[in-house]
N, C-alpha and C positions, 0 to 999 in steps of 0.2 A: 504494500500500500504506500501511497505517496501524497505529498502536498506539492501542488504545482501552481505556479503563477503564469497565467496566459496573458499575452500582450498583443495588441494591434496598434500600429503607429505609422506616421509619416505619409499617409495618403488621405484618409478621410475618416473622421470619427474614431480617433484613438480611444482605446479602452483597455481595462485590465479586468481579469476574472481570476478568482482563486478557487481551486478544486482540491478538496481534501478527502482522500479515500473514496473518490468517485462522487462525493456530494458537493454541489455548487454552493459555496459558503457566501460568496459576494461577487458582484460584478457592477461596473459603472463606467460611463463614458467620461473622458477627461473634460469635455466641454462643460459639464455640470459644475465643476469646481473652478475652472478658470473663467467661466462666463463668456467664452469665445465659441460661437456656434461652429460645429463640425471641427473643433480643434484637432489638428493633425499632429501636433508635437508629441514627444514621448509622454506617455500617461503617468507622469510622476505622482500627481495627486490621487489619481484613481488607484494606482498600485499601493500607495500609502494607506488609503482607505481600506482596501481589501485585506492588507496585513493586519490593520487595527481591528477590523471586524472579526478576523479569524483568531485574534489574540496571540499572534506569533511575531517573531523577529525575522528579518531577511535570512539570517543564518539557518533558520529552521526549514526553509524551503528545500525540497529535494531536487526540483527542476524548475527552470524557466522555459516557457514555450513561446515562440514567436509565430505569428499567423501566416507568414509566407516566406518565400525563399528569395532574398534580395539579389543574389547573384544571377539567378535565372531571370528575374525581372529586369535587371540591368542588361543582360544579354538581349532580351527582347527590345529594350529601348535603343541599344546601339544598332542592332540589325535594322530596326525600323528607320532610324535617322539616316543610316547609310543608304537604304533603299530609296530615300526621297531627297538626297543631296541635290542641289543646295537649298531646297525650299524650307527645310526644317531647321536651318541654322539658328535663327532667333530662339526658337523653342529649345533647341539643344543647349545653347549658351545659358538659358535661364535655368534649365534642369540640372546641369552638371555641378554647380557649386554644392548643392545639398547632397548629391550623390557622393561626390569626392570627399566631402567633409564628414558626412554622417552615415548615409545609407549603406555604403560599402564597408563600413566598420561597425556593424551593428553589435557584435559581441562586446566590443570595447564600450560602445555607447550604452548598452544595457547594464553592464557592470558599473559603469560610471554613474548612471542614474540611480542605481541601487547602492550608492555610497561606497562602492568597492567592497561591499561585505558579502556579496554572493560569489562563491568560489567553485560552485558545482557546474553541472552541465547545462548548456543552453541548446535547445532543440528547435530547429526551424522546420515547420511543417509546410506542406504546399497550401497555397491560398484556397483552392477549391477542396482540398482535404479538410481544411479548417471549417469551411462552410458546411461540408457534408457531415462532419463530426458534430457540429453545433446543432444540426437538425436531427440526426439519428439517435445519438446517445441520450438526449433528454426526452426523447419520444416514449410513448407507452407501448411500442412495438418490440416484439422479440426478433422479428425479421421484417425488413421493408426495403422497397426501392427508394433511392435517394436521387433527387433532382436539384442541381444547383445552377442558377442562371444569374449572371451579373454583367458588368461592363467588361472587365478583364482582370485576371490575377497576374500570374507570371506570363504564361502564353494562353492558358485556357480561358474561355468565355462562358462555357456551359459544360456540365458533366452529368452523366448518369452513372449511378453506383448502386451498390447493394450492401445492406448491413444485416448481419445475423449474429446473435449473441454479443460477444465483445469485439467482434471484428467487422471492419467495413473496407470496401475497396471500390475504386472507380473503374468502370467498364468502358465507357465511351466519353470522348471529349470533343469539344468544338474549339477552334483556335482563332486567336487574333490574326487579322483585324476584323474578322467576321463575328458579329456580336449582336444579339438581340438587345442587350442592355445598352450598348453604345448607339444602336439605331434609335431606341426610345429617347436616349439623352440628346441625340442630334436633333430630333424634332422638338424636344424641350428647349434646346438652345435657339432653334429657328423661331420658335414662338415667343421668345423674349424672356424665358425663365432661366434661372441659374442651374447649370449642370450639377448633379449630385445632391441637389436639395429641392429643385423645382419640379421633379418628375411627378410627385404626388399632386402638384397643382394641375399639371397637364391631365392627369387622370380625373381630377375633379371637374375640369373644363369640358371633358369629352362629351358628357350627356347634353350639352348645349348645341352640339354640332351634328352633322350628318357625315357618315364615313365615305364621302364622295371621292376622297383621294386614295382609298384603300387599294383599288386596282392599279393605280399609278405606282404606288409603293411596291406592290407585288410584281408589276411588269417591268419597272425601270430600276428600282433601287436594290431589290433583293431577289434571289432565286430561293424560294422556300421549298425544302424537300419534304417528303412524306413523314420522315422521322423527326421533323421539327428543326433540323439543322438548316442553316442558311448561308448563302454566299452573297456578299454585298458588292455592288458595283462601286469601287472606291473612287471612281472619277467624280462622284457627287459629294465626296466627304473630304474634310481636311484634318481630321483628328490625328492622323498618323504623322503628319509633317509640320503642322502649324498650331496656332493658338486658338483656332476656331474649329467648331465641329463640322460646319458645312461650308460650301463655297458658292461661287456665282452660278455654276451649272445647276446646283440644287435649287437656288433661288429662282432661276429661270423656269425650272420645272413647276414651281408652285406660284408663279405669277408675280414675282417681285422680291425685294430684299427682305431679310429677316426683320421681324418686329423688334423695335428698340425697347429695352426694359422700361417699365413704368408708363408706357404710352397706352392709349386705349386698345383693348382687345377687339379684333374684328372677327367677322364671320369666318374668314379664312383660317384663323388660329383655332376657332372652335371646331371647324371641319377637319383640320389637320389632327387635332387632339382625338376626335372621334375615330379617325382613320387609323392612326398608329395604335390606338387601343384595340381596335378590331384585329389588326394584323398581329399584335402581341398575343391576344387571346388565342388566335389560330395557331401560332407557333407553340405556345405553352401546352395547349391541348394535344398537339401532335407529338411533342416531346414526351408528354405523360403517357400517351398510348404506346409509344415506342419503349418507354421505360417498363411499362407493364409487360410488354411482349418479351423483352430480352431477360427480365428478371423473374417473371412468373409470380411476383409478389402481389398480394392483394391490398397492401398498405403502402403509402407514399409519405416520405419526409421531404421538405423543401427548405432551401435557404438561398442566400444571394440576394442582391438588391431587387431583382425582378420579382422575387417571392413576396415583396411588400406591395405588389399590385393586387389589392384586395378584390378588385372587380374580376380580374382573371382568376383569382383563387375561388371566388364564388361560383364562377362558371365551371371551373374544373371539378369542384365538389358535386355540383348538380349534374355534371355529365356522367357520373357514376362509373368512371374508368377504374377507380379504386374504391375499396370498401370504406377506407378511412384515410384522411389526409392530415398530417401535422406540419405546420409551418413554424419555424423558429421565430419567436417574437422579435429578437434582435437579429433579423435576417441579413442585415448589411455588414459592413466591415467590422463594426463594434463586436458583433457576435463571433467574429473570427477569433477573438481573444479567448472566449469560452471554448470554442471548437478546438483550438490548438491544445489547450490544457486537457480536454477530454480525450482527444486523439492520443496524446502521450499516455494517459492513464490506462486506457483500454487497449488501443491498437498496438502500441509499442511495448508497454509493460505487461500486457496480457492479463490484467486483473479481471476478475469475474464481474459480469454485468447481469443484473436482474432488472428487467423493464418495470418501471413504476407505473402501475395502472392509474395512479392519481395524477400527480403533476410534479415531476422532478425539477421543472423550471420554477416552481414555487410562485406561480402567478407572474413571473418575471419581476417580482418585488425583491430585488437583490441589492439595492442601494442603501444609503445612510438613513437612519431614523433618529428622532430626537425625543428625549424624555420631556415631560412637562417642566421640569426644573431647568433644562437646557433652553427650552422655548422661552420661558419667562425671562431668563437672563438676557437672551438675545433681543427680545422685544423691549425690555427695559432700556437696553443699550441704545436702541434707535428711537426711544421716546414714544412708543406706541401706546394708545389708549385702548384697553381691552377689558373684557369681562371673562372671568374664569368660571366655567361651568363644570364642576367635578363629576356630577351625575351624568352618565352617558345618555340615559333615556331622555333627560331634560335637554341635553345638548342636541340630540338628533331631532327632537320635537321642535326646537327653536330653529334649527337650520332648515328642516323640511318646510316649515312654515314660511321662511324667507324665500325659498325657491318657489313655493306655490304662489307667493305674492309678486312673482315676476322679477325678483331681485337676481342679480348676477353674483355668484358666490365663488370665491377662491377657496378650494378645499385641499388641505394639506394634512395627511395622516399616515403614519406608519412608514414603511421602507419605500424609498424612491424606486421608480420603475427603471429597468434596464432595457434599452431599445428606444425607438423613436416615438412610441405611443404613450400617452398618459392613460393609465388604467385604473384610476380611482385613488391614487396616493398624492399625485401632484396635478390636480384637475381643476378646471373651471367648469362649474355646473350651472344648469338653468332649466327652466320649464319648457319642454318641447311643444306644449300646446299653444304657446304665445306666437302669433303671426309675426310680431316685430322682433323676436329674439335673435334670429339669425343675423339680420342686418345690424342690430345694436351691438351684438358681441363681436362681429367682424370689424366694425368701424370704431366703436367706442373702447373696446377692450384689447382686441388683438392687433388693431391697426393694419389689417390685411385686406386683400381683395374681397369685395362684397359677394362675388359669385361662389366663394368657397363654402361647401356644406359643412354642417356640424354632425358629429357622430352621436348616435344614441347609445346609452347604456341601458340594458334591460334585465330585469330579474330572470334568471335562467329558467325558472318554472313558468314564466309568462311569455317566453320568446315567441311561441307559435300563435299567441293571441294578437301579436302586432306585426310579425314578419313571416314571409314565406320561407321559414327555416325552423328546424326542430332539433338542432344539435348545439354543441358547445361552440362558442366563439369568444374565449376569454381574453384574446389578445388583439381584438379589433382588426382582424385580418381577412374578414369575409364580408362581401356586400350581398345583401338580399333585398327583395322588393318589400315595401310596406304592403300589408294585406289589402286586398281589393276593397273589402268592406269599410276600410278606414280612408280610402282615397275619395276625393271630392270630384264631382262633375263640374267642370269649369264652365263659366258663362261665356258668351260670345266675346265680351269685353276682355275677360281673362285670357281666353284663347289668343286674342289679338296681342295682348301684352306678352304672351309667351313667345311670340315671334319678333318682338321688338329688338333692334340691334343693341339697345342699352341693357346690359346684363342686370343692372339694378332693378329694372322693371320686371324682368323675368323672376328674379329671386323673390320679389315681394308678392308674388301670386301664391296664396295658400293652396297647396295641392292635396293636403290630407288633414285629418284631425290632429296630426302631429306635425304642423307646418315647419317648425324650426329644424327638424331633422330629416325631412323628406326632400330628396334631391329632385331635379326637374324631370328625371326619368322614373320617378316614384321609387327610387332605391335608397338604401341607407347602409353605411358602413358600421355595423353594429358590434357591440361588445356585450356578452352575457356575463353576469356576475353571480357568484354563489357564496355561501357563508364560509366554506372551507378556504377558498383562495382570498377572498376580499374582505372578510371580517366586518369592520365598522362601516365601510362603504356600502356593503350589502345591507346592513341594518339600517343605514340612512335611507336607502331605497325602499325598504319595507315600510319605514315610517312615512315616506312620501306617498307611497301607495295607499297607506291607511288614511292619510289626510285628503287625498285627491281622487283616489280610485285609479290612478295612472301608474303603471309599472315601468315607465320609461322616463329617463332624464337626458338632457344634453350632457355630454362629457367631452370636453376639448382640453388640450394641453395647457397647463398653467404657465404661460409665457406670453410675451408680445412678439410680434413679427421681428425676426432677426435675432431673437434672444433664445438661448437654450431653456429648456424646462427648468423651473426653479428647483434648487437643491436644499437651501437652508431657510429657516424662518425669516431671516433678514432679506433674502432674495424675494420671498413672498410679500413681505411688507412693502418693499420698494415698488413692486408691481402694483399693489393696491394703490399706493400714493400717486403713481404716474398714469393711472388709467381711470376710467369711470366705473370700475368695479364697485359694487355696493357693500359687500360684506366679505371679510376674510376669516376663515376658520383654520387655525393651526393647532392640531391636537385638541386640547380642551379649552383653547382661548378663542374668543369671538371678538373681532374688531369690525366696527362699522365705519365706513368711509367718512360719514358726516361728523363723527366724533374726533377725527384726527386733525392735527395741525396741517393745513393744506400746503402743498408745494406751490411755489410760484410757477407761472407759465414758463419762465426761463429754466427753472430746475426740471420741470417735466420734459421740456424740449431737449435738455442736455442728456437726460436719462435715455430717452428714445433714440437720440442721435448716437448714443454710445454703441448701438447695435447696427451691424451692417445689414441692410435690407436684402432679403434673399428671394 
């Protein structure tokens, strides 16, 4: 048995995870501590947290595992630049300093970051091995097919593997530059959103459009095979040699230059979003069918950035290709830290594995938590005015009543989530029955695009009463339709508004009895919650149901646009002060915005400006 620290760093969403005797003790992204969104630097703070949570010193670690193989990645980088000389010179010159100073010397950098106190072995696992391990080993399956899809690791861009017992292996791979993830990111870039963080915006934009460009993508940009693999016509793309994802030939194909960030979204972008979503779903379903064919497994595990496409996940589940599907909640690069540690523990060390029929991911609640004493000290330090409600029943009754009164609530309780989704520990919650809530929360609280839908959280035992779904979705990774009996028949005036070029008018049309969480295509990215995983948050939902008869609430991440999800009580209080949130609840402390000393407009602006819009 062993204690292993897994690390991911230097590309996107650096993270650390600690696995002891096969048990995931702690995991967190570096961004939560540094407050730099998608922080790619070495996860010093995250690693320190993991060691503290485990109650050990660096010297007590048996292994450190890193989530990819930097020399193989460097090989791919050099070969690619040489293939496109001289076009990639500027990009090459920008990349080399970090590689020559840091990435080519990772053993040295890792030991240095651990204060020179770690003297044992450092193991580098393959990028897609890490993704695959992060999906299979925490799953509840004894045997399963494994599908990983992302932008690119070392050379691989997608893999199919199989896991059985304590072993897993990769069977098929797709190689750079041909990549479903990079294709989706290229359209994200062309539509004016930031690569590696704006893809979920594109997914949210897709229902506003028609897939009128899907055939063009399939005819001109890619050759999609029956097994889901694809070959891309690289004459339309610039990501191999330059600092852009697409080029003038790509722009000519779609009627003009790329949309500039922060400019109005046009129907072209909506239709492009719908088109790439359809193509992505087609490819994912084909890969899944091929995975079932070559593995013979009835269950599937998924990871990699494309596995966060919850619309595709929902269609995959409903297609019935597999009996059951598990998606790693931290499916992106952050989850690679956990996968690397698990790969070493099981695959390399050969330790026994028993699949947990419950949830070895622990609800993905693997981050820091704070006692009431720690919360009080931090709130006193920042001068917060609060009410302490010791009795949980009274606390939940108070908070549920505020939600029912259409107040916007910041909710902070228990261990922080690992991965990109807020799952009820660092969440902003609201009443889904309010027609105005979506626009209010987007513009007053989150400072983000008004077209973005909010996710519903629903009591597990009530899910089939509200959605066309009857299974678990604890990680908000599945999209399903709102039940037809809850959908509204639109008036002629509302139907006209739904075709208006102004997205704000479309958003404001109530489409169901739960308008704040119902997207324009009548879908919702839902999270189911239960007592075992979610504890107090579940009990809050039960109280809301008792008061209102509604078993659904809005659950969106506790942050503003450009900011990581809050980590500490101080982070949460600053967010309350800088937004129009009504109430903040941190463990047993309740703060009302009206009772706080207000920030000046200049102070608010400074806070918001400290985060880079994404």
